[in-house]
SEKOL-665237 format. One record per residue (C-alpha): residue number from 1; y, z, x. Coordinates in nm, 3 decimals. Example, Ala and Ser with C-alpha at 12.3 -4.5 7.8 and 13.67 -1.06 7.14 Angstrom:
2
pt k:1	y:-0.450	z:0.780	x:1.230
pt k:2	y:-0.106	z:0.714	x:1.367
END
This chain:
250
pt k:1	y:17.250	z:0.774	x:-7.525
pt k:2	y:17.621	z:0.737	x:-7.436
pt k:3	y:17.748	z:0.383	x:-7.391
pt k:4	y:17.515	z:0.113	x:-7.522
pt k:5	y:17.669	z:-0.194	x:-7.360
pt k:6	y:17.632	z:-0.283	x:-6.995
pt k:7	y:17.955	z:-0.296	x:-6.792
pt k:8	y:17.838	z:-0.609	x:-6.603
pt k:9	y:17.831	z:-0.969	x:-6.723
pt k:10	y:17.534	z:-1.201	x:-6.666
pt k:11	y:17.642	z:-1.321	x:-6.322
pt k:12	y:17.739	z:-0.972	x:-6.209
pt k:13	y:17.409	z:-0.818	x:-6.311
pt k:14	y:17.203	z:-1.098	x:-6.157
pt k:15	y:17.390	z:-1.074	x:-5.828
pt k:16	y:17.335	z:-0.699	x:-5.828
pt k:17	y:16.967	z:-0.737	x:-5.914
pt k:18	y:16.909	z:-0.983	x:-5.632
pt k:19	y:17.016	z:-0.709	x:-5.386
pt k:20	y:16.736	z:-0.493	x:-5.523
pt k:21	y:16.461	z:-0.756	x:-5.497
pt k:22	y:16.531	z:-0.974	x:-5.198
pt k:23	y:16.351	z:-1.252	x:-5.029
pt k:24	y:16.299	z:-1.226	x:-4.656
pt k:25	y:16.539	z:-1.518	x:-4.600
pt k:26	y:16.855	z:-1.611	x:-4.790
pt k:27	y:17.120	z:-1.883	x:-4.767
pt k:28	y:17.426	z:-1.963	x:-4.982
pt k:29	y:17.476	z:-2.292	x:-5.160
pt k:30	y:17.835	z:-2.250	x:-5.272
pt k:31	y:17.808	z:-1.955	x:-5.511
pt k:32	y:17.435	z:-2.013	x:-5.565
pt k:33	y:17.190	z:-1.813	x:-5.357
pt k:34	y:16.876	z:-1.964	x:-5.204
pt k:35	y:16.596	z:-1.710	x:-5.148
pt k:36	y:16.256	z:-1.735	x:-4.981
pt k:37	y:15.992	z:-1.464	x:-4.950
pt k:38	y:15.658	z:-1.616	x:-4.862
pt k:39	y:15.596	z:-1.728	x:-5.219
pt k:40	y:15.572	z:-1.373	x:-5.360
pt k:41	y:15.747	z:-1.360	x:-5.701
pt k:42	y:15.990	z:-1.604	x:-5.854
pt k:43	y:16.284	z:-1.371	x:-5.798
pt k:44	y:16.235	z:-1.376	x:-5.420
pt k:45	y:16.158	z:-1.749	x:-5.401
pt k:46	y:16.412	z:-1.924	x:-5.620
pt k:47	y:16.767	z:-2.047	x:-5.618
pt k:48	y:16.979	z:-1.802	x:-5.818
pt k:49	y:17.202	z:-2.033	x:-6.020
pt k:50	y:17.524	z:-1.845	x:-6.091
pt k:51	y:17.869	z:-1.987	x:-6.038
pt k:52	y:17.965	z:-2.312	x:-5.865
pt k:53	y:17.738	z:-2.469	x:-5.599
pt k:54	y:18.041	z:-2.642	x:-5.446
pt k:55	y:17.911	z:-2.994	x:-5.509
pt k:56	y:17.812	z:-3.213	x:-5.804
pt k:57	y:17.510	z:-3.073	x:-5.985
pt k:58	y:17.273	z:-3.362	x:-5.901
pt k:59	y:17.356	z:-3.313	x:-5.533
pt k:60	y:17.295	z:-2.938	x:-5.570
pt k:61	y:16.952	z:-3.008	x:-5.720
pt k:62	y:16.873	z:-3.228	x:-5.420
pt k:63	y:16.995	z:-2.958	x:-5.178
pt k:64	y:16.775	z:-2.694	x:-5.344
pt k:65	y:16.478	z:-2.931	x:-5.322
pt k:66	y:16.531	z:-2.991	x:-4.951
pt k:67	y:16.574	z:-2.621	x:-4.867
pt k:68	y:16.255	z:-2.509	x:-5.038
pt k:69	y:16.055	z:-2.804	x:-4.912
pt k:70	y:16.166	z:-2.714	x:-4.559
pt k:71	y:16.035	z:-2.360	x:-4.619
pt k:72	y:15.698	z:-2.484	x:-4.742
pt k:73	y:15.761	z:-2.363	x:-5.099
pt k:74	y:15.764	z:-2.542	x:-5.431
pt k:75	y:16.133	z:-2.579	x:-5.516
pt k:76	y:16.231	z:-2.332	x:-5.788
pt k:77	y:16.555	z:-2.243	x:-5.966
pt k:78	y:16.633	z:-1.929	x:-6.165
pt k:79	y:16.872	z:-2.004	x:-6.451
pt k:80	y:17.021	z:-1.700	x:-6.627
pt k:81	y:17.215	z:-1.692	x:-6.952
pt k:82	y:17.445	z:-1.946	x:-7.111
pt k:83	y:17.648	z:-1.983	x:-6.792
pt k:84	y:17.367	z:-2.194	x:-6.639
pt k:85	y:17.333	z:-2.450	x:-6.922
pt k:86	y:17.492	z:-2.740	x:-6.735
pt k:87	y:17.282	z:-2.671	x:-6.425
pt k:88	y:16.970	z:-2.635	x:-6.639
pt k:89	y:17.035	z:-2.980	x:-6.783
pt k:90	y:17.070	z:-3.123	x:-6.430
pt k:91	y:16.737	z:-2.976	x:-6.321
pt k:92	y:16.574	z:-3.101	x:-6.643
pt k:93	y:16.710	z:-3.451	x:-6.582
pt k:94	y:16.549	z:-3.440	x:-6.236
pt k:95	y:16.213	z:-3.367	x:-6.401
pt k:96	y:16.189	z:-2.996	x:-6.317
pt k:97	y:15.946	z:-2.805	x:-6.540
pt k:98	y:16.069	z:-2.511	x:-6.748
pt k:99	y:15.883	z:-2.178	x:-6.754
pt k:100	y:15.896	z:-1.914	x:-7.030
pt k:101	y:16.193	z:-1.687	x:-7.094
pt k:102	y:16.226	z:-1.358	x:-6.908
pt k:103	y:16.432	z:-1.084	x:-7.074
pt k:104	y:16.668	z:-0.867	x:-6.872
pt k:105	y:16.689	z:-0.530	x:-7.044
pt k:106	y:16.954	z:-0.267	x:-6.976
pt k:107	y:17.064	z:0.072	x:-7.099
pt k:108	y:17.227	z:0.396	x:-6.995
pt k:109	y:17.012	z:0.598	x:-6.757
pt k:110	y:16.887	z:0.909	x:-6.938
pt k:111	y:16.660	z:1.131	x:-6.723
pt k:112	y:16.353	z:1.242	x:-6.918
pt k:113	y:16.048	z:1.460	x:-6.870
pt k:114	y:15.720	z:1.315	x:-6.742
pt k:115	y:15.529	z:1.558	x:-6.969
pt k:116	y:15.319	z:1.708	x:-6.693
pt k:117	y:15.195	z:1.379	x:-6.547
pt k:118	y:15.183	z:1.411	x:-6.164
pt k:119	y:15.407	z:1.129	x:-6.039
pt k:120	y:15.434	z:1.098	x:-5.661
pt k:121	y:15.735	z:0.924	x:-5.502
pt k:122	y:15.735	z:0.764	x:-5.158
pt k:123	y:15.982	z:0.546	x:-4.965
pt k:124	y:15.696	z:0.318	x:-4.855
pt k:125	y:15.405	z:0.165	x:-5.049
pt k:126	y:15.068	z:0.268	x:-4.906
pt k:127	y:14.752	z:0.059	x:-4.934
pt k:128	y:14.652	z:0.228	x:-5.260
pt k:129	y:14.990	z:0.140	x:-5.414
pt k:130	y:14.964	z:-0.221	x:-5.302
pt k:131	y:14.616	z:-0.245	x:-5.453
pt k:132	y:14.741	z:-0.083	x:-5.774
pt k:133	y:15.017	z:-0.340	x:-5.820
pt k:134	y:14.842	z:-0.667	x:-5.896
pt k:135	y:15.116	z:-0.924	x:-5.950
pt k:136	y:15.021	z:-1.134	x:-6.254
pt k:137	y:14.672	z:-0.985	x:-6.233
pt k:138	y:14.605	z:-1.108	x:-5.879
pt k:139	y:14.586	z:-0.929	x:-5.542
pt k:140	y:14.912	z:-0.932	x:-5.349
pt k:141	y:14.973	z:-1.198	x:-5.081
pt k:142	y:15.052	z:-1.098	x:-4.721
pt k:143	y:15.428	z:-1.147	x:-4.776
pt k:144	y:15.441	z:-0.894	x:-5.061
pt k:145	y:15.505	z:-0.577	x:-4.862
pt k:146	y:15.801	z:-0.726	x:-4.674
pt k:147	y:15.964	z:-0.824	x:-5.004
pt k:148	y:15.890	z:-0.491	x:-5.174
pt k:149	y:16.053	z:-0.277	x:-4.903
pt k:150	y:16.351	z:-0.510	x:-4.844
pt k:151	y:16.617	z:-0.300	x:-5.017
pt k:152	y:16.858	z:-0.027	x:-4.913
pt k:153	y:16.739	z:0.256	x:-5.140
pt k:154	y:16.390	z:0.196	x:-5.273
pt k:155	y:16.107	z:0.421	x:-5.392
pt k:156	y:15.744	z:0.372	x:-5.492
pt k:157	y:15.599	z:0.581	x:-5.775
pt k:158	y:15.230	z:0.643	x:-5.822
pt k:159	y:14.999	z:0.847	x:-6.042
pt k:160	y:14.655	z:0.952	x:-5.922
pt k:161	y:14.427	z:1.111	x:-6.180
pt k:162	y:14.093	z:1.077	x:-5.997
pt k:163	y:14.017	z:1.115	x:-5.624
pt k:164	y:13.950	z:0.811	x:-5.402
pt k:165	y:13.780	z:0.570	x:-5.411
pt k:166	y:13.905	z:0.559	x:-5.771
pt k:167	y:14.222	z:0.349	x:-5.792
pt k:168	y:14.566	z:0.483	x:-5.866
pt k:169	y:14.617	z:0.522	x:-6.239
pt k:170	y:14.971	z:0.379	x:-6.237
pt k:171	y:15.237	z:0.248	x:-5.999
pt k:172	y:15.600	z:0.136	x:-6.024
pt k:173	y:15.894	z:0.052	x:-5.797
pt k:174	y:16.252	z:0.173	x:-5.826
pt k:175	y:16.567	z:0.071	x:-5.643
pt k:176	y:16.925	z:0.196	x:-5.666
pt k:177	y:17.206	z:-0.054	x:-5.612
pt k:178	y:17.559	z:0.077	x:-5.667
pt k:179	y:17.525	z:0.280	x:-5.989
pt k:180	y:17.226	z:0.089	x:-6.124
pt k:181	y:16.855	z:0.174	x:-6.116
pt k:182	y:16.626	z:-0.129	x:-6.111
pt k:183	y:16.269	z:-0.073	x:-6.229
pt k:184	y:15.989	z:-0.316	x:-6.147
pt k:185	y:15.615	z:-0.346	x:-6.081
pt k:186	y:15.520	z:-0.105	x:-6.360
pt k:187	y:15.140	z:-0.134	x:-6.362
pt k:188	y:14.878	z:0.086	x:-6.529
pt k:189	y:14.511	z:0.048	x:-6.432
pt k:190	y:14.315	z:-0.071	x:-6.733
pt k:191	y:14.090	z:0.234	x:-6.762
pt k:192	y:14.396	z:0.465	x:-6.778
pt k:193	y:14.601	z:0.282	x:-7.038
pt k:194	y:14.738	z:0.434	x:-7.360
pt k:195	y:14.783	z:0.774	x:-7.192
pt k:196	y:15.161	z:0.761	x:-7.155
pt k:197	y:15.151	z:0.681	x:-6.782
pt k:198	y:15.402	z:0.396	x:-6.795
pt k:199	y:15.643	z:0.627	x:-6.975
pt k:200	y:15.580	z:0.895	x:-6.711
pt k:201	y:15.655	z:0.672	x:-6.411
pt k:202	y:15.964	z:0.538	x:-6.588
pt k:203	y:16.084	z:0.895	x:-6.643
pt k:204	y:16.022	z:0.987	x:-6.279
pt k:205	y:16.214	z:0.684	x:-6.156
pt k:206	y:16.506	z:0.761	x:-6.388
pt k:207	y:16.528	z:1.118	x:-6.255
pt k:208	y:16.516	z:0.981	x:-5.900
pt k:209	y:16.787	z:0.728	x:-5.980
pt k:210	y:17.007	z:0.989	x:-6.147
pt k:211	y:16.983	z:1.204	x:-5.834
pt k:212	y:17.129	z:0.907	x:-5.641
pt k:213	y:17.419	z:0.858	x:-5.877
pt k:214	y:17.280	z:0.580	x:-6.096
pt k:215	y:17.404	z:0.577	x:-6.454
pt k:216	y:17.252	z:0.250	x:-6.576
pt k:217	y:16.902	z:0.102	x:-6.565
pt k:218	y:16.781	z:-0.259	x:-6.574
pt k:219	y:16.446	z:-0.431	x:-6.564
pt k:220	y:16.290	z:-0.769	x:-6.635
pt k:221	y:16.003	z:-0.842	x:-6.873
pt k:222	y:15.839	z:-1.165	x:-6.984
pt k:223	y:15.921	z:-1.267	x:-7.339
pt k:224	y:15.546	z:-1.293	x:-7.410
pt k:225	y:15.468	z:-0.936	x:-7.295
pt k:226	y:15.487	z:-0.765	x:-7.634
pt k:227	y:15.339	z:-0.425	x:-7.528
pt k:228	y:15.587	z:-0.386	x:-7.241
pt k:229	y:15.877	z:-0.492	x:-7.460
pt k:230	y:15.780	z:-0.227	x:-7.716
pt k:231	y:15.759	z:0.038	x:-7.442
pt k:232	y:16.104	z:-0.044	x:-7.308
pt k:233	y:16.253	z:-0.062	x:-7.657
pt k:234	y:16.131	z:0.292	x:-7.719
pt k:235	y:16.300	z:0.388	x:-7.391
pt k:236	y:16.632	z:0.268	x:-7.532
pt k:237	y:16.664	z:-0.053	x:-7.331
pt k:238	y:16.811	z:-0.358	x:-7.505
pt k:239	y:16.834	z:-0.724	x:-7.415
pt k:240	y:17.130	z:-0.807	x:-7.192
pt k:241	y:17.043	z:-1.174	x:-7.136
pt k:242	y:16.753	z:-1.405	x:-7.059
pt k:243	y:16.666	z:-1.633	x:-6.773
pt k:244	y:16.398	z:-1.886	x:-6.699
pt k:245	y:16.266	z:-2.070	x:-6.398
pt k:246	y:16.245	z:-2.442	x:-6.340
pt k:247	y:16.004	z:-2.587	x:-6.086
pt k:248	y:16.025	z:-2.922	x:-5.914
pt k:249	y:15.751	z:-3.165	x:-6.012
pt k:250	y:15.429	z:-3.076	x:-5.831
END
């Protein structure tokens, strides 16, 4: 597997990852980054809390609240690793609600075989892909496509085992930023599960990333998603750090 430890620290990896999954609007708050993307995903609609906001933390909490309220979104902060403990305490003091942990997994990129599974790669997500990726089990909102394609080097993987109108069997998204491959949106249609399709799309994305010079891979997975965590552990990915979201009182 080569090196087992990531060459980036928590802040470095989060700043890199935000370039691979952007909102449609961004603004700095000191070293923090405010992101809005029509409400689609926490990563695209939260304040990335890394570094110094350039003001006392209670004032920074108020500034985050104002920015998201102005954009018609529930104010949200993403707090990664130990470096955000003081800020997390400030948001908690202001009554912001804490969500579950999300694990950021990393590992060396090792191209693998897809074992004969036909994985198609496209620079754009078609309607079938968008239907196949149901974020948190729900159909995608109108803002989703703009967020999904908002990266410099992005690809959309899909597996079709039955002709339309049958749905795609599996989908996933890959993005290369510097020498890192980010994997997201890995979704397998229920009727096609336990056939190795998630492993196949992961393998296809890793070959694609390797062709573009990536040597490391990262992805995010909810702490409660035991099947996905087991899949990624078998793929050699280990926990780099965790983050969680806090939301302003409703």
